[in-house]
N, CA, C and O atoms as a printed pandas DataFrame, in Angstrom:
     atom_number atom_name residue_name chain_id  residue_number  x_coord  y_coord  z_coord
0              1         N          MET        A               1   75.646  -75.114 -169.786
1              2        CA          MET        A               1   75.392  -73.890 -168.821
2              3         C          MET        A               1   74.056  -73.561 -167.763
3              4         O          MET        A               1   72.871  -73.786 -168.007
4              5         N          LEU        A               2   74.447  -73.161 -166.932
5              6        CA          LEU        A               2   73.325  -72.632 -165.845
6              7         C          LEU        A               2   72.883  -71.586 -166.307
7              8         O          LEU        A               2   73.609  -70.792 -166.904
8              9         N          ASN        A               3   71.381  -71.362 -166.081
9             10        CA          ASN        A               3   70.949  -70.067 -165.654
10            11         C          ASN        A               3   70.414  -69.474 -164.921
11            12         O          ASN        A               3   69.215  -69.742 -164.988
12            13         N          ILE        A               4   70.643  -68.708 -164.142
13            14        CA          ILE        A               4   70.729  -67.884 -162.959
14            15         C          ILE        A               4   70.023  -66.822 -163.438
15            16         O          ILE        A               4   70.019  -66.284 -164.545
16            17         N          LYS        A               5   69.238  -66.535 -162.115
17            18        CA          LYS        A               5   68.062  -65.300 -161.745
18            19         C          LYS        A               5   68.452  -64.669 -160.880
19            20         O          LYS        A               5   68.258  -65.403 -159.910
20            21         N          ILE        A               6   68.925  -63.707 -160.498
21            22        CA          ILE        A               6   68.566  -62.867 -159.206
22            23         C          ILE        A               6   67.577  -62.184 -159.202
23            24         O          ILE        A               6   67.512  -61.295 -160.051
24            25         N          ILE        A               7   66.286  -62.392 -158.092
25            26        CA          ILE        A               7   65.585  -61.698 -158.577
26            27         C          ILE        A               7   65.408  -60.445 -157.318
27            28         O          ILE        A               7   65.529  -60.752 -156.132
28            29         N          GLY        A               8   65.149  -59.207 -157.700
29            30        CA          GLY        A               8   65.213  -58.471 -156.646
30            31         C          GLY        A               8   65.393  -57.107 -157.080
31            32         O          GLY        A               8   65.565  -57.014 -158.295
32            33         N          SER        A               9   65.405  -55.746 -156.274
33            34        CA          SER        A               9   65.238  -54.424 -156.586
34            35         C          SER        A               9   66.723  -53.757 -156.857
35            36         O          SER        A               9   66.796  -52.656 -157.402
36            37         N          GLY        A              10   67.938  -54.502 -156.435
37            38        CA          GLY        A              10   68.819  -54.299 -156.468
38            39         C          GLY        A              10   69.311  -53.701 -154.925
39            40         O          GLY        A              10   70.437  -53.217 -154.813
40            41         N          CYS        A              11   68.799  -53.742 -154.280
41            42        CA          CYS        A              11   69.322  -53.404 -152.829
42            43         C          CYS        A              11   70.535  -54.441 -152.370
43            44         O          CYS        A              11   70.941  -55.522 -152.798
44            45         N          PRO        A              12   70.918  -53.521 -151.233
45            46        CA          PRO        A              12   72.437  -54.464 -150.728
46            47         C          PRO        A              12   71.955  -55.923 -150.685
47            48         O          PRO        A              12   72.767  -56.686 -151.207
48            49         N          ASN        A              13   71.138  -56.360 -150.327
49            50        CA          ASN        A              13   71.328  -58.136 -149.703
50            51         C          ASN        A              13   70.769  -58.453 -151.590
51            52         O          ASN        A              13   71.105  -59.634 -151.667
52            53         N          CYS        A              14   70.377  -58.226 -152.517
53            54        CA          CYS        A              14   70.215  -58.463 -153.791
54            55         C          CYS        A              14   71.615  -58.702 -154.000
55            56         O          CYS        A              14   72.180  -59.747 -154.321
56            57         N          GLN        A              15   72.152  -57.396 -153.730
57            58        CA          GLN        A              15   73.601  -57.169 -154.567
58            59         C          GLN        A              15   74.336  -58.362 -153.831
59            60         O          GLN        A              15   74.728  -59.401 -154.364
60            61         N          LYS        A              16   74.426  -58.063 -152.717
61            62        CA          LYS        A              16   75.381  -59.672 -151.875
62            63         C          LYS        A              16   74.942  -60.844 -152.254
63            64         O          LYS        A              16   75.828  -61.698 -152.228
64            65         N          LEU        A              17   73.900  -61.222 -152.602
65            66        CA          LEU        A              17   73.464  -62.382 -153.657
66            67         C          LEU        A              17   73.954  -62.582 -154.661
67            68         O          LEU        A              17   74.405  -63.720 -154.792
68            69         N          ALA        A              18   74.070  -61.877 -155.524
69            70        CA          ALA        A              18   74.587  -61.736 -156.919
70            71         C          ALA        A              18   76.206  -61.819 -156.520
71            72         O          ALA        A              18   76.569  -62.665 -157.338
72            73         N          GLN        A              19   77.195  -61.520 -155.892
73            74        CA          GLN        A              19   78.321  -61.613 -155.368
74            75         C          GLN        A              19   78.290  -62.650 -155.478
75            76         O          GLN        A              19   78.597  -63.088 -156.586
76            77         N          LEU        A              20   77.863  -63.723 -154.277
77            78        CA          LEU        A              20   78.081  -64.883 -153.604
78            79         C          LEU        A              20   77.524  -65.902 -154.736
79            80         O          LEU        A              20   78.086  -66.996 -154.771
80            81         N          THR        A              21   76.711  -65.717 -155.460
81            82        CA          THR        A              21   76.395  -66.557 -156.720
82            83         C          THR        A              21   77.361  -66.515 -157.667
83            84         O          THR        A              21   77.764  -67.528 -158.238
84            85         N          GLU        A              22   77.798  -65.334 -157.895
85            86        CA          GLU        A              22   78.953  -65.595 -158.687
86            87         C          GLU        A              22   80.103  -66.184 -158.345
87            88         O          GLU        A              22   80.697  -66.982 -159.071
88            89         N          GLN        A              23   80.615  -65.684 -156.802
89            90        CA          GLN        A              23   82.142  -66.306 -156.482
90            91         C          GLN        A              23   81.468  -68.020 -156.774
91            92         O          GLN        A              23   82.046  -68.769 -157.562
92            93         N          ALA        A              24   80.394  -68.393 -156.137
93            94        CA          ALA        A              24   80.055  -70.551 -156.032
94            95         C          ALA        A              24   80.151  -70.371 -157.206
95            96         O          ALA        A              24   80.919  -71.291 -157.487
96            97         N          ALA        A              25   79.823  -69.565 -158.689
97            98        CA          ALA        A              25   80.038  -70.434 -160.169
98            99         C          ALA        A              25   81.274  -70.392 -160.357
99           100         O          ALA        A              25   81.790  -71.208 -161.121
100          101         N          GLY        A              26   81.955  -69.532 -159.771
101          102        CA          GLY        A              26   83.519  -69.256 -160.553
102          103         C          GLY        A              26   84.546  -70.518 -159.882
103          104         O          GLY        A              26   85.393  -71.110 -160.551
104          105         N          ARG        A              27   84.207  -70.830 -158.127
105          106        CA          ARG        A              27   84.878  -72.188 -157.605
106          107         C          ARG        A              27   84.300  -73.218 -158.388
107          108         O          ARG        A              27   85.056  -74.176 -158.550
108          109         N          LEU        A              28   82.957  -73.328 -159.031
109          110        CA          LEU        A              28   82.508  -74.565 -159.465
110          111         C          LEU        A              28   83.461  -74.843 -160.581
111          112         O          LEU        A              28   83.939  -75.971 -160.699
112          113         N          SER        A              29   83.841  -73.638 -161.612
113          114        CA          SER        A              29   84.603  -73.638 -162.918
114          115         C          SER        A              29   83.020  -73.629 -163.330
115          116         O          SER        A              29   83.328  -73.748 -164.516
116          117         N          VAL        A              30   81.840  -73.596 -163.368
117          118        CA          VAL        A              30   80.976  -73.699 -164.821
118          119         C          VAL        A              30   80.570  -72.709 -165.523
119          120         O          VAL        A              30   80.670  -71.491 -165.370
120          121         N          GLU        A              31   80.194  -73.227 -166.154
121          122        CA          GLU        A              31   79.578  -71.696 -166.972
122          123         C          GLU        A              31   78.073  -71.231 -166.570
123          124         O          GLU        A              31   77.169  -72.064 -166.500
124          125         N          ALA        A              32   77.867  -69.901 -166.320
125          126        CA          ALA        A              32   76.625  -69.664 -166.049
126          127         C          ALA        A              32   76.701  -68.489 -166.647
127          128         O          ALA        A              32   77.668  -67.828 -167.025
128          129         N          HIS        A              33   75.122  -68.243 -166.701
129          130        CA          HIS        A              33   74.408  -67.200 -167.356
130          131         C          HIS        A              33   73.817  -66.337 -166.261
131          132         O          HIS        A              33   72.719  -66.840 -166.024
132          133         N          ILE        A              34   74.052  -64.981 -165.247
133          134        CA          ILE        A              34   73.544  -64.525 -164.467
134          135         C          ILE        A              34   72.971  -63.209 -164.830
135          136         O          ILE        A              34   73.620  -62.196 -165.094
136          137         N          GLU        A              35   71.329  -63.371 -164.810
137          138        CA          GLU        A              35   70.525  -62.036 -164.869
138          139         C          GLU        A              35   70.160  -61.682 -163.416
139          140         O          GLU        A              35   70.003  -62.401 -162.429
140          141         N          LYS        A              36   70.078  -60.429 -163.581
141          142        CA          LYS        A              36   69.385  -59.694 -162.510
142          143         C          LYS        A              36   68.086  -59.488 -162.513
143          144         O          LYS        A              36   68.248  -58.285 -162.712
144          145         N          VAL        A              37   67.027  -59.582 -162.472
145          146        CA          VAL        A              37   65.376  -59.043 -162.513
146          147         C          VAL        A              37   65.283  -58.118 -161.772
147          148         O          VAL        A              37   65.338  -58.503 -160.604
148          149         N          THR        A              38   65.184  -57.224 -161.856
149          150        CA          THR        A              38   64.921  -56.121 -160.997
150          151         C          THR        A              38   63.204  -55.570 -161.202
151          152         O          THR        A              38   62.578  -55.198 -160.209
152          153         N          ASP        A              39   62.727  -55.574 -162.232
153          154        CA          ASP        A              39   61.103  -55.360 -162.486
154          155         C          ASP        A              39   60.499  -56.144 -161.450
155          156         O          ASP        A              39   60.754  -57.332 -161.251
156          157         N          HIS        A              40   59.542  -55.314 -160.675
157          158        CA          HIS        A              40   58.744  -55.503 -159.380
158          159         C          HIS        A              40   57.934  -56.852 -160.422
159          160         O          HIS        A              40   57.954  -58.026 -160.050
160          161         N          THR        A              41   57.331  -56.447 -161.605
161          162        CA          THR        A              41   56.085  -57.102 -162.054
162          163         C          THR        A              41   56.501  -58.263 -162.271
163          164         O          THR        A              41   55.655  -59.124 -162.030
164          165         N          ARG        A              42   57.839  -58.768 -162.769
165          166        CA          ARG        A              42   58.127  -60.101 -163.292
166          167         C          ARG        A              42   58.490  -61.268 -161.721
167          168         O          ARG        A              42   58.777  -62.449 -161.914
168          169         N          PHE        A              43   58.440  -60.910 -160.844
169          170        CA          PHE        A              43   59.187  -61.338 -159.375
170          171         C          PHE        A              43   58.020  -62.643 -159.301
171          172         O          PHE        A              43   58.254  -63.851 -159.251
172          173         N          LEU        A              44   56.920  -62.056 -159.312
173          174        CA          LEU        A              44   55.410  -63.266 -159.056
174          175         C          LEU        A              44   55.928  -64.644 -160.094
175          176         O          LEU        A              44   55.916  -65.819 -159.725
176          177         N          GLU        A              45   56.367  -64.151 -161.443
177          178        CA          GLU        A              45   56.875  -64.850 -162.446
178          179         C          GLU        A              45   57.682  -66.357 -161.992
179          180         O          GLU        A              45   57.561  -67.466 -162.514
180          181         N          TYR        A              46   58.388  -66.004 -161.027
181          182        CA          TYR        A              46   59.204  -67.080 -160.491
182          183         C          TYR        A              46   58.712  -67.466 -158.996
183          184         O          TYR        A              46   59.387  -68.186 -158.261
184          185         N          GLY        A              47   57.298  -66.836 -158.577
185          186        CA          GLY        A              47   57.595  -67.126 -157.297
186          187         C          GLY        A              47   57.849  -67.133 -156.209
187          188         O          GLY        A              47   57.674  -67.967 -155.320
188          189         N          VAL        A              48   58.758  -65.131 -156.271
189          190        CA          VAL        A              48   59.146  -64.770 -155.447
190          191         C          VAL        A              48   58.340  -64.220 -154.395
191          192         O          VAL        A              48   57.351  -63.770 -154.973
192          193         N          LEU        A              49   58.230  -64.017 -153.188
193          194        CA          LEU        A              49   57.054  -62.784 -152.637
194          195         C          LEU        A              49   58.193  -61.988 -151.965
195          196         O          LEU        A              49   58.100  -60.775 -152.148
196          197         N          THR        A              50   59.083  -62.334 -151.343
197          198        CA          THR        A              50   59.389  -61.676 -150.743
198          199         C          THR        A              50   61.808  -61.977 -151.365
199          200         O          THR        A              50   62.529  -62.974 -151.345
200          201         N          THR        A              51   62.001  -60.874 -151.670
201          202        CA          THR        A              51   63.704  -60.896 -152.333
202          203         C          THR        A              51   64.427  -60.594 -150.745
203          204         O          THR        A              51   64.106  -60.038 -149.695
204          205         N          PRO        A              52   65.534  -61.299 -151.282
205          206        CA          PRO        A              52   66.275  -61.355 -152.657
206          207         C          PRO        A              52   66.093  -62.969 -152.816
207          208         O          PRO        A              52   66.314  -63.838 -151.972
208          209         N          GLY        A              53   65.593  -63.113 -154.241
209          210        CA          GLY        A              53   65.088  -64.522 -154.795
210          211         C          GLY        A              53   66.356  -64.896 -156.015
211          212         O          GLY        A              53   66.854  -64.238 -156.928
212          213         N          LEU        A              54   66.591  -66.476 -155.425
213          214        CA          LEU        A              54   67.638  -67.237 -156.470
214          215         C          LEU        A              54   66.841  -68.143 -157.286
215          216         O          LEU        A              54   66.206  -69.065 -156.776
216          217         N          VAL        A              55   66.856  -67.890 -158.646
217          218        CA          VAL        A              55   66.304  -69.081 -159.376
218          219         C          VAL        A              55   67.261  -69.625 -160.580
219          220         O          VAL        A              55   67.647  -69.043 -161.595
220          221         N          VAL        A              56   67.524  -71.042 -160.074
221          222        CA          VAL        A              56   68.298  -71.247 -160.994
222          223         C          VAL        A              56   67.538  -72.642 -161.654
223          224         O          VAL        A              56   66.848  -73.479 -161.072
224          225         N          ASN        A              57   67.983  -72.552 -163.267
225          226        CA          ASN        A              57   67.209  -73.169 -164.171
226          227         C          ASN        A              57   65.976  -73.376 -164.166
227          228         O          ASN        A              57   65.347  -74.430 -164.065
228          229         N          ASN        A              58   65.518  -71.926 -164.323
229          230        CA          ASN        A              58   64.019  -71.254 -163.830
230          231         C          ASN        A              58   63.257  -72.258 -162.515
231          232         O          ASN        A              58   62.067  -72.357 -162.214
232          233         N          LYS        A              59   64.286  -72.816 -162.010
233          234        CA          LYS        A              59   63.587  -73.124 -160.241
234          235         C          LYS        A              59   63.862  -72.141 -159.550
235          236         O          LYS        A              59   64.757  -71.313 -159.725
236          237         N          LEU        A              60   62.981  -72.218 -158.625
237          238        CA          LEU        A              60   63.210  -70.985 -157.409
238          239         C          LEU        A              60   63.971  -71.720 -156.233
239          240         O          LEU        A              60   63.612  -72.806 -155.777
240          241         N          VAL        A              61   64.727  -71.222 -155.934
241          242        CA          VAL        A              61   65.642  -72.391 -154.746
242          243         C          VAL        A              61   66.010  -71.820 -153.953
243          244         O          VAL        A              61   66.771  -72.454 -153.222
244          245         N          SER        A              62   65.783  -70.465 -153.586
245          246        CA          SER        A              62   65.391  -69.493 -152.421
246          247         C          SER        A              62   65.057  -68.019 -152.364
247          248         O          SER        A              62   65.472  -67.258 -153.239
248          249         N          SER        A              63   64.203  -67.537 -151.200
249          250        CA          SER        A              63   63.491  -66.313 -151.296
250          251         C          SER        A              63   63.824  -66.295 -149.615
251          252         O          SER        A              63   63.935  -67.065 -148.661
252          253         N          GLY        A              64   63.926  -64.340 -150.083
253          254        CA          GLY        A              64   63.409  -63.710 -148.572
254          255         C          GLY        A              64   64.893  -64.086 -147.745
255          256         O          GLY        A              64   65.015  -64.076 -146.520
256          257         N          ARG        A              65   65.681  -64.328 -148.463
257          258        CA          ARG        A              65   67.349  -64.631 -147.669
258          259         C          ARG        A              65   68.620  -64.407 -148.516
259          260         O          ARG        A              65   68.548  -64.182 -149.724
260          261         N          ILE        A              66   69.655  -64.468 -147.917
261          262        CA          ILE        A              66   70.902  -64.542 -148.435
262          263         C          ILE        A              66   70.993  -66.125 -148.013
263          264         O          ILE        A              66   70.802  -66.489 -146.852
264          265         N          PRO        A              67   71.305  -67.023 -149.087
265          266        CA          PRO        A              67   71.797  -67.956 -148.317
266          267         C          PRO        A              67   73.565  -68.260 -148.344
267          268         O          PRO        A              67   74.385  -67.377 -148.592
268          269         N          SER        A              68   73.848  -69.417 -148.093
269          270        CA          SER        A              68   75.381  -69.031 -147.365
270          271         C          SER        A              68   76.380  -69.435 -149.058
271          272         O          SER        A              68   75.731  -70.124 -149.844
272          273         N          GLU        A              69   77.577  -69.093 -149.448
273          274        CA          GLU        A              69   78.066  -69.889 -150.405
274          275         C          GLU        A              69   78.044  -70.798 -150.809
275          276         O          GLU        A              69   77.982  -71.073 -152.007
276          277         N          SER        A              70   78.121  -72.037 -149.247
277          278        CA          SER        A              70   78.212  -72.855 -149.585
278          279         C          SER        A              70   76.736  -73.864 -150.033
279          280         O          SER        A              70   76.683  -74.984 -150.542
280          281         N          GLU        A              71   75.674  -72.949 -149.610
281          282        CA          GLU        A              71   74.170  -73.485 -149.627
282          283         C          GLU        A              71   74.627  -73.206 -151.258
283          284         O          GLU        A              71   74.979  -74.226 -151.851
284          285         N          ILE        A              72   74.656  -71.924 -152.043
285          286        CA          ILE        A              72   74.180  -71.871 -153.217
286          287         C          ILE        A              72   75.365  -72.558 -154.148
287          288         O          ILE        A              72   75.285  -72.701 -155.368
288          289         N          THR        A              73   76.035  -72.794 -153.649
289          290        CA          THR        A              73   77.214  -74.130 -154.151
290          291         C          THR        A              73   76.241  -75.551 -154.137
291          292         O          THR        A              73   76.298  -76.323 -155.094
292          293         N          SER        A              74   75.784  -75.690 -153.538
293          294        CA          SER        A              74   74.951  -76.928 -152.977
294          295         C          SER        A              74   73.854  -77.058 -154.560
295          296         O          SER        A              74   73.731  -77.950 -155.399
296          297         N          PHE        A              75   73.149  -75.549 -154.380
297          298        CA          PHE        A              75   72.029  -75.130 -155.502
298          299         C          PHE        A              75   72.347  -75.639 -156.579
299          300         O          PHE        A              75   71.812  -76.613 -157.109
300          301         N          LEU        A              76   73.435  -74.874 -157.057
301          302        CA          LEU        A              76   74.481  -75.245 -158.532
302          303         C          LEU        A              76   74.723  -76.531 -158.548
303          304         O          LEU        A              76   74.765  -77.022 -159.677
304          305         N          THR        A              77   74.910  -77.293 -157.596
305          306        CA          THR        A              77   75.875  -78.783 -157.667
306          307         C          THR        A              77   74.477  -79.386 -157.940
307          308         O          THR        A              77   74.601  -80.381 -158.654
308          309         N          THR        A              78   73.294  -79.148 -157.643
309          310        CA          THR        A              78   72.345  -80.208 -157.818
310          311         C          THR        A              78   71.854  -79.624 -159.086
311          312         O          THR        A              78   71.325  -80.534 -159.726
312          313         N          ALA        A              79   71.802  -78.569 -159.690
313          314        CA          ALA        A              79   71.053  -77.819 -161.227
314          315         C          ALA        A              79   71.973  -78.605 -161.778
315          316         O          ALA        A              79   71.398  -79.574 -162.274
316          317         N          LEU        A              80   73.360  -78.668 -161.963
317          318        CA          LEU        A              80   74.163  -79.407 -162.948
318          319         C          LEU        A              80   73.797  -80.897 -162.974
319          320         O          LEU        A              80   73.784  -81.585 -163.994
320          321         N          SER        A              81   73.493  -81.327 -161.704
321          322        CA          SER        A              81   73.356  -83.046 -161.977
322          323         C          SER        A              81   71.980  -83.262 -162.667
323          324         O          SER        A              81   71.927  -84.235 -163.419
324          325         N          GLU        A              82   70.556  -82.303 -162.493
325          326        CA          GLU        A              82   69.649  -82.717 -163.336
326          327         C          GLU        A              82   69.854  -82.195 -164.982
327          328         O          GLU        A              82   68.998  -82.518 -165.806
328          329         N          THR        A              83   71.003  -81.400 -165.376
329          330        CA          THR        A              83   70.864  -81.545 -166.841
330          331         C          THR        A              83   71.587  -82.317 -167.855
331          332         O          THR        A              83   71.251  -82.251 -169.038
């Protein structure tokens, strides 16, 4: 199972990232736990300086932008191969 965190305040960009991530996980048919981290004091725990941030299996894979669904799929596939 993938452990995914969407890091951000809940703004429209963060919501879009969450939606794209859910779609990518669904298309891959992988089991994933997706958590939204909205507490600003926790952002630096994950290395996120600019939101939105995407953390997969405790590894920061994107920050400060909304990656495309194909990029997210690549992040998830890479994380699956590392487990």
